[in-house]
C-alpha positions in Angstrom: 20.1 20.1 -14.9 17.0 18.7 -13.3 15.4 18.0 -16.6 18.7 16.0 -18.0 18.7 13.9 -14.7 15.2 13.3 -14.9 15.1 12.0 -18.6 18.0 10.1 -18.0 16.1 8.6 -15.2 13.1 7.6 -17.1 15.1 5.9 -19.6 16.6 3.6 -17.2 13.3 2.3 -16.1 11.2 -0.5 -17.7 7.5 1.4 -17.8 4.7 -0.8 -17.3 1.1 0.5 -18.0 -0.6 -2.0 -15.4 -1.4 0.3 -12.6 -3.8 3.3 -12.3 -4.1 5.9 -9.9 -6.7 8.6 -8.9 -10.1 9.3 -10.3 -9.3 10.0 -14.0 -9.4 8.0 -17.0 -5.6 9.1 -18.1 -2.5 7.0 -19.1 -1.1 5.3 -16.0 2.6 4.4 -16.4 4.5 2.2 -13.4 8.3 1.5 -13.5 8.6 -1.4 -11.6 12.4 -2.1 -11.8 15.1 -2.3 -14.5 15.3 -5.8 -15.6 18.3 -5.6 -17.3 20.0 -5.2 -14.1 17.7 -6.8 -12.0 17.6 -4.1 -9.4 14.6 -2.0 -8.0 13.8 1.7 -8.0 11.4 3.6 -6.5 8.0 3.0 -8.2 5.9 5.4 -9.4 2.5 5.7 -11.0 3.0 8.6 -13.6 -0.3 9.8 -15.1 -1.7 13.1 -16.8 -3.5 14.0 -13.5 -2.4 13.7 -9.7 0.5 11.2 -9.5 0.3 8.6 -6.9 3.9 7.4 -5.6 5.3 4.1 -4.3 8.4 4.5 -2.2 11.0 2.1 -2.2 14.4 3.2 -0.9 16.4 3.4 -4.3 18.2 0.3 -5.6 17.9 -3.4 -4.4 20.6 -5.1 -5.7 20.2 -9.2 -6.7 16.8 -8.9 -6.1 16.0 -12.4 -8.0 16.5 -15.8 -6.7 18.2 -18.3 -9.1 16.3 -21.2 -10.4 17.7 -23.8 -8.1 16.8 -21.7 -5.0 13.3 -21.1 -6.4 13.1 -25.0 -6.7 14.5 -25.4 -3.4 12.3 -23.1 -1.7 9.1 -24.7 -3.0 10.4 -28.1 -2.1 11.1 -27.5 1.2 8.0 -25.2 1.7 5.9 -28.5 0.4 7.6 -30.3 3.5 7.5 -27.7 6.2 4.3 -26.2 7.3 6.0 -22.7 8.7 8.3 -21.2 6.0 11.2 -19.6 7.3 11.8 -15.6 7.0 14.2 -16.3 4.2 12.1 -19.1 2.3 9.3 -16.2 2.7 11.2 -13.3 1.0 12.3 -15.4 -1.7 8.9 -16.7 -2.3 7.8 -12.9 -2.6 10.5 -12.0 -5.0 9.8 -15.3 -7.2 6.1 -14.0 -7.2 7.1 -10.4 -8.3 9.0 -11.8 -11.1 6.1 -13.7 -12.0 4.0 -11.1 -11.7 1.7 -12.7 -9.1 1.1 -9.9 -6.6 -1.5 -11.5 -4.6 1.2 -14.5 -3.7 3.7 -11.7 -3.1 1.6 -9.9 -0.7 0.8 -12.9 1.1 4.4 -14.0 1.5 5.5 -10.5 2.7 2.4 -10.6 5.5 3.4 -13.7 6.7 6.9 -12.1 7.1 5.6 -9.1 8.8 3.4 -11.3 11.2 6.7 -13.0 12.7 7.1 -10.2 14.9 10.6 -8.4 13.8 11.0 -5.3 12.4 11.6 -5.5 8.5 14.6 -4.6 6.8 14.5 -1.8 4.0 14.5 -4.7 1.3 11.6 -6.4 3.2 9.6 -3.2 3.6 10.0 -2.4 0.1 8.9 -5.8 -1.1 5.7 -5.4 1.3 5.2 -1.7 -0.3 5.2 -3.0 -4.0 3.5 -6.2 -3.4 0.0 -4.5 -1.7 0.3 -1.5 -4.1 -0.1 -3.7 -7.2 -2.5 -5.8 -5.1 -4.7 -2.8 -4.3 -3.9 -0.9 -7.3 -5.5 -3.6 -9.9 -8.7 -3.4 -7.8 -8.7 0.5 -8.0 -8.4 0.3 -11.5 -10.9 -2.3 -12.0 -13.4 0.0 -9.6 -12.8 3.1 -11.9 -13.5 1.1 -15.1 -16.5 -0.4 -13.8 -17.7 3.1 -12.3 -17.4 4.5 -15.7 -19.5 1.7 -17.3 -22.2 1.7 -15.0 -22.5 5.7 -15.2 -22.8 5.6 -18.8 -25.4 2.9 -18.8 -29.2 3.6 -19.3 -31.2 3.6 -15.8 -33.4 0.8 -16.9 -30.3 -0.7 -18.6 -29.7 -4.3 -17.0 -26.2 -3.8 -17.9 -26.3 -0.8 -15.2 -27.4 -3.3 -12.8 -24.8 -5.8 -13.4 -22.3 -3.2 -13.4 -23.2 -1.8 -9.9 -23.2 -5.5 -8.6 -19.8 -6.1 -9.8 -18.2 -2.7 -8.9 -19.6 -3.5 -5.4 -17.7 -7.1 -5.5 -14.5 -5.0 -6.5 -15.4 -2.9 -3.4 -15.4 -5.7 -0.9 -12.1 -6.8 -2.1 -10.6 -3.5 -2.0 -11.9 -2.8 1.5 -10.3 -5.9 2.5 -7.0 -5.3 1.2 -6.6 -2.2 2.7 -8.0 -3.3 6.1 -5.5 -5.8 5.9 -2.7 -3.6 5.1 -3.9 -1.0 8.1 -4.1 -3.8 10.5 -0.4 -4.8 9.7 0.7 -1.5 10.3 -1.1 -0.6 13.5 -0.3 -4.0 14.9 3.2 -4.6 13.4 5.0 -2.1 11.3 4.6 1.1 12.9 5.0 0.2 16.5 8.0 -1.6 15.8 9.7 1.2 13.7 12.9 2.1 15.4 14.2 4.8 13.2 12.4 8.3 11.7 12.9 7.0 8.0 10.7 3.7 9.0 8.2 5.5 10.8 7.7 8.2 8.1 7.5 5.4 5.6 4.7 3.5 7.4 2.8 6.6 8.5 2.5 7.7 4.9 1.7 4.3 3.7 -1.2 4.2 6.2 -2.2 7.5 5.0 -2.4 6.0 1.4 -4.4 3.1 2.4 -7.0 5.2 4.2 -7.0 7.4 1.0 -7.9 4.5 -1.1 -10.7 3.5 1.3 -12.0 7.1 1.0 -12.3 7.0 -2.7 -14.8 4.2 -2.6 -16.3 4.8 0.7 -20.2 5.3 0.7 -21.9 5.7 4.5 -21.3 9.6 4.8 -20.3 9.1 8.6 -17.7 6.2 8.0 -16.3 8.4 5.0 -15.5 11.4 7.6 -13.9 8.9 9.8 -11.5 7.4 6.8 -10.9 10.8 5.7 -9.7 12.1 9.3 -7.7 9.1 9.8 -5.6 9.5 6.2 -4.9 13.1 7.1 -4.1 12.3 10.6 -1.3 9.7 9.3 -0.1 12.1 6.5 0.2 14.8 9.0 2.1 12.6 11.7 4.5 11.6 8.7 5.0 15.2 7.4 5.8 16.6 10.9 8.5 14.0 11.5 9.7 14.0 8.2 10.5 17.8 8.2 12.2 17.3 11.6 14.4 14.2 10.7 15.0 14.2 6.9 16.3 16.9 4.6 14.2 18.3 1.7 15.5 16.1 -1.1 15.0 12.7 1.0 12.9 10.6 -1.6 10.5 9.4 1.3 10.1 13.1 2.3 9.3 14.0 -1.0 7.2 10.9 -2.0 5.2 11.8 1.3 4.5 15.2 0.2 3.3 14.3 -3.2 0.8 11.9 -2.0 -0.2 14.1 0.9 -0.8 17.0 -1.9 -2.7 14.6 -4.0 -5.0 13.7 -0.6 -5.7 17.4 -0.4 -6.5 17.7 -4.2 -8.3 14.6 -4.8 -10.0 13.9 -1.3 -10.4 17.3 0.4 -10.9 19.2 -2.8 -8.7 21.7 -1.6 -6.5 22.7 -4.6 -5.1 26.0 -2.7 -3.6 23.5 -0.1 -2.3 21.1 -2.5 -0.4 23.7 -4.7 1.0 25.1 -1.3 2.1 21.8 0.0 3.6 20.6 -3.2 5.3 24.0 -4.2 6.7 24.3 -1.1 8.2 20.6 -0.9 9.6 21.6 -4.4 11.3 24.5 -3.8 12.8 23.3 -0.9 14.4 20.4 -2.3 15.6 22.9 -5.4 17.2 24.7 -3.1 19.4 22.0 -1.8 19.6 19.9 -4.8 23.2 20.5 -4.7 23.8 18.1 -1.6 22.0 15.1 -2.9 24.1 12.1 -3.3 24.7 10.0 -6.4 22.4 7.2 -4.5 19.4 9.4 -4.3 19.7 11.7 -7.3 17.6 9.9 -9.8 14.9 9.1 -7.4 14.5 12.6 -5.9 14.8 14.5 -9.1 12.1 12.4 -10.7 9.8 13.0 -7.9 10.5 16.3 -8.2 9.2 16.6 -11.5 6.1 14.7 -10.7 5.4 17.3 -8.0 6.1 20.0 -10.6 3.8 18.2 -13.2 1.1 18.2 -10.6 1.3 21.6 -9.7 1.2 22.4 -13.5 -2.2 20.4 -13.8 -3.6 22.0 -10.8 -2.6 25.4 -11.7 -4.4 25.1 -15.2 -7.3 23.8 -13.9 -8.0 26.3 -11.6 -7.4 28.9 -14.1 -9.9 27.3 -16.4 -12.3 27.2 -13.4 -11.8 30.8 -12.8 -12.0 31.9 -16.5 -15.5 29.8 -17.0 -16.9 31.4 -13.7 -16.0 34.8 -15.1 -17.7 34.3 -18.6 -20.9 32.9 -16.6 
């Protein structure tokens, strides 16, 4: 039953190969939304190695502004220095349709800085915007890093690659620090419900994890890792107290937290333990899932299982190699 539901969910998504995740060179696919229905789903980065997950809270109907609305928004904003909250949200939706994610992030940053708690839709727009913005830099960083590593030590290309990689790192660091500032100053303090609190703490763990991927200074690297871990742990404790095991946000948190253990801490045992626990608990309550979250939850469950399969096979291969030596 799980396979059928997952396969059906995959067929309903528009898959976009625009983002990459983690530290391996594999195919990375991102179902952003079902354009035929103009509705948003959970956004995933589905890869052949540990999976990174963007949580969005199911479907968001009527997400796209009409042509007349878009024209009015930009005509008004050309005159008005300070756009209204509604205009900014429409701008973010327009930027998303145009795949201009930097513009989308800037609009949602302005919404966040207005000081009110974000609605679920606004929260999802913010998450998707910055995930695409930072994802593009993470992808570029990995490509250039690979080129740098393959270049000859005296090759001018190696020097050029390093300089370009440093430029990308600065952009990536700036984006992550911007998101973390929004989380600490606005989003987490104003989160009134457990679901929002878990969502934002998970997001905080994610962006510290992205910083950890490129951090160079050893002392700073340790501090970044500690911040990522404490954010994930706080989110995980709250999710287990306040959310059912099948909740998509709780499952997405378990997925990313387990990737943190595997990729950043180098602890495959802990990664497998966390992922297996989340998967088993969700399976036990699968019959209680409502129709609204069934596709999201079962899809994340498959991603947990895929990571478990990958990590288990990697460990077995390492053990066999050590035994042979």
